[in-house]
FINUDREN-249365 format. One record per residue (C-alpha): residue number from 1; residue in three letters; x, z, y. Coordinates in pm, 1 decimal. Layout:
N
pt n: NUM	res: ALA	x: X	z: Z	y: Y
...
This chain:
90
pt n: 1	res: UNK	x: -446.9	z: 433.8	y: -1827.6
pt n: 2	res: UNK	x: -284.5	z: 113.3	y: -1698.8
pt n: 3	res: UNK	x: 74.3	z: 24.5	y: -1770.6
pt n: 4	res: UNK	x: 264.7	z: -231.1	y: -1568.6
pt n: 5	res: UNK	x: 549.8	z: -427.7	y: -1719.9
pt n: 6	res: UNK	x: 782.9	z: -467.2	y: -1424.4
pt n: 7	res: UNK	x: 1110.9	z: -633.1	y: -1362.3
pt n: 8	res: UNK	x: 1364.4	z: -414.5	y: -1188.1
pt n: 9	res: UNK	x: 1288.5	z: -451.6	y: -820.0
pt n: 10	res: UNK	x: 1533.0	z: -192.3	y: -694.3
pt n: 11	res: UNK	x: 1834.8	z: -420.9	y: -674.7
pt n: 12	res: UNK	x: 1945.2	z: -435.7	y: -313.8
pt n: 13	res: UNK	x: 1928.9	z: -773.4	y: -147.5
pt n: 14	res: UNK	x: 2148.2	z: -806.8	y: 159.7
pt n: 15	res: UNK	x: 1957.5	z: -739.6	y: 480.8
pt n: 16	res: UNK	x: 1682.1	z: -513.0	y: 607.7
pt n: 17	res: UNK	x: 1362.4	z: -569.7	y: 407.7
pt n: 18	res: UNK	x: 1011.7	z: -425.4	y: 419.7
pt n: 19	res: UNK	x: 882.6	z: -249.1	y: 107.1
pt n: 20	res: UNK	x: 709.9	z: -476.1	y: -145.4
pt n: 21	res: UNK	x: 335.6	z: -519.0	y: -87.3
pt n: 22	res: UNK	x: 125.8	z: -609.4	y: -391.7
pt n: 23	res: UNK	x: -213.1	z: -774.1	y: -428.3
pt n: 24	res: UNK	x: -334.4	z: -585.3	y: -738.2
pt n: 25	res: UNK	x: -366.6	z: -700.1	y: -1097.7
pt n: 26	res: UNK	x: -547.4	z: -1031.2	y: -1154.4
pt n: 27	res: UNK	x: -680.9	z: -930.0	y: -1501.9
pt n: 28	res: UNK	x: -762.1	z: -606.9	y: -1681.1
pt n: 29	res: UNK	x: -626.6	z: -649.8	y: -2032.8
pt n: 30	res: UNK	x: -381.1	z: -811.7	y: -2272.7
pt n: 31	res: UNK	x: -96.7	z: -825.7	y: -2016.9
pt n: 32	res: UNK	x: -276.6	z: -1141.5	y: -1900.2
pt n: 33	res: UNK	x: -284.6	z: -1025.3	y: -1540.7
pt n: 34	res: UNK	x: -20.9	z: -1078.7	y: -1277.0
pt n: 35	res: UNK	x: 66.9	z: -867.9	y: -975.0
pt n: 36	res: UNK	x: 217.8	z: -1073.3	y: -694.0
pt n: 37	res: UNK	x: 449.5	z: -884.5	y: -464.0
pt n: 38	res: UNK	x: 604.5	z: -993.6	y: -136.6
pt n: 39	res: UNK	x: 841.0	z: -841.3	y: 115.6
pt n: 40	res: UNK	x: 962.7	z: -966.9	y: 452.0
pt n: 41	res: UNK	x: 1298.6	z: -958.9	y: 625.3
pt n: 42	res: UNK	x: 1263.5	z: -708.6	y: 910.4
pt n: 43	res: UNK	x: 1581.5	z: -788.6	y: 1101.4
pt n: 44	res: UNK	x: 1632.0	z: -1161.2	y: 1153.5
pt n: 45	res: UNK	x: 1979.7	z: -1281.4	y: 1059.0
pt n: 46	res: UNK	x: 2056.3	z: -990.0	y: 825.4
pt n: 47	res: UNK	x: 1881.5	z: -1129.5	y: 516.8
pt n: 48	res: UNK	x: 2026.6	z: -1404.1	y: 300.8
pt n: 49	res: UNK	x: 1809.7	z: -1696.8	y: 191.3
pt n: 50	res: UNK	x: 1439.0	z: -1706.0	y: 264.0
pt n: 51	res: UNK	x: 1287.0	z: -1461.4	y: 518.0
pt n: 52	res: UNK	x: 1039.5	z: -1357.9	y: 245.9
pt n: 53	res: UNK	x: 1098.7	z: -1244.6	y: -112.7
pt n: 54	res: UNK	x: 831.0	z: -1286.9	y: -380.4
pt n: 55	res: UNK	x: 812.4	z: -1130.3	y: -723.6
pt n: 56	res: UNK	x: 553.3	z: -1122.4	y: -1000.6
pt n: 57	res: UNK	x: 498.6	z: -883.5	y: -1290.8
pt n: 58	res: UNK	x: 250.2	z: -879.1	y: -1577.9
pt n: 59	res: UNK	x: -13.2	z: -605.3	y: -1583.1
pt n: 60	res: UNK	x: -323.8	z: -489.4	y: -1769.7
pt n: 61	res: UNK	x: -169.6	z: -352.1	y: -2088.1
pt n: 62	res: UNK	x: -489.8	z: -240.4	y: -2263.3
pt n: 63	res: UNK	x: -600.0	z: -458.2	y: -2555.4
pt n: 64	res: UNK	x: -861.1	z: -720.3	y: -2467.3
pt n: 65	res: UNK	x: -1198.8	z: -692.4	y: -2641.4
pt n: 66	res: UNK	x: -1331.4	z: -955.2	y: -2881.6
pt n: 67	res: UNK	x: -1372.8	z: -1254.3	y: -2846.5
pt n: 68	res: UNK	x: -1052.0	z: -1268.7	y: -2636.7
pt n: 69	res: UNK	x: -714.4	z: -1241.9	y: -2808.3
pt n: 70	res: UNK	x: -593.2	z: -881.4	y: -2802.1
pt n: 71	res: UNK	x: -280.0	z: -976.7	y: -2606.0
pt n: 72	res: UNK	x: -174.7	z: -1285.2	y: -2410.6
pt n: 73	res: UNK	x: 119.0	z: -1507.4	y: -2515.8
pt n: 74	res: UNK	x: 453.3	z: -1327.4	y: -2499.9
pt n: 75	res: UNK	x: 298.0	z: -989.6	y: -2581.3
pt n: 76	res: UNK	x: 194.2	z: -815.1	y: -2902.7
pt n: 77	res: UNK	x: -21.5	z: -512.5	y: -2981.8
pt n: 78	res: UNK	x: 178.8	z: -195.9	y: -3034.1
pt n: 79	res: UNK	x: 180.1	z: 176.9	y: -2970.0
pt n: 80	res: UNK	x: 320.2	z: 338.9	y: -2656.1
pt n: 81	res: UNK	x: 278.4	z: 709.6	y: -2582.1
pt n: 82	res: UNK	x: 14.1	z: 730.0	y: -2855.6
pt n: 83	res: UNK	x: -202.2	z: 448.6	y: -2717.3
pt n: 84	res: UNK	x: -258.2	z: 93.0	y: -2842.2
pt n: 85	res: UNK	x: -129.0	z: -142.2	y: -2573.8
pt n: 86	res: UNK	x: 20.2	z: -489.2	y: -2535.7
pt n: 87	res: UNK	x: 400.0	z: -484.5	y: -2540.8
pt n: 88	res: UNK	x: 642.5	z: -759.8	y: -2449.3
pt n: 89	res: UNK	x: 782.3	z: -946.7	y: -2752.1
pt n: 90	res: UNK	x: 1158.9	z: -922.8	y: -2786.3
């Protein structure tokens, strides 16, 4: 089971945007991976700022095997839904 720690991406930005497209997780454990997401303004002139929006989220919540640290910086081992996973600190 893979958990993804995600920022809220549902906030509406002014304009007409495509859905986010993601590239997949860059690592498999310890919340060391990153998913990069991008979306594009579909109707020129309706979107504020850049014509593209980028977002990243950490992924790969399973604990890393030895000799790697169990979790990457900013995350700590904990229990979620009965499984040991890396959880965000704070």
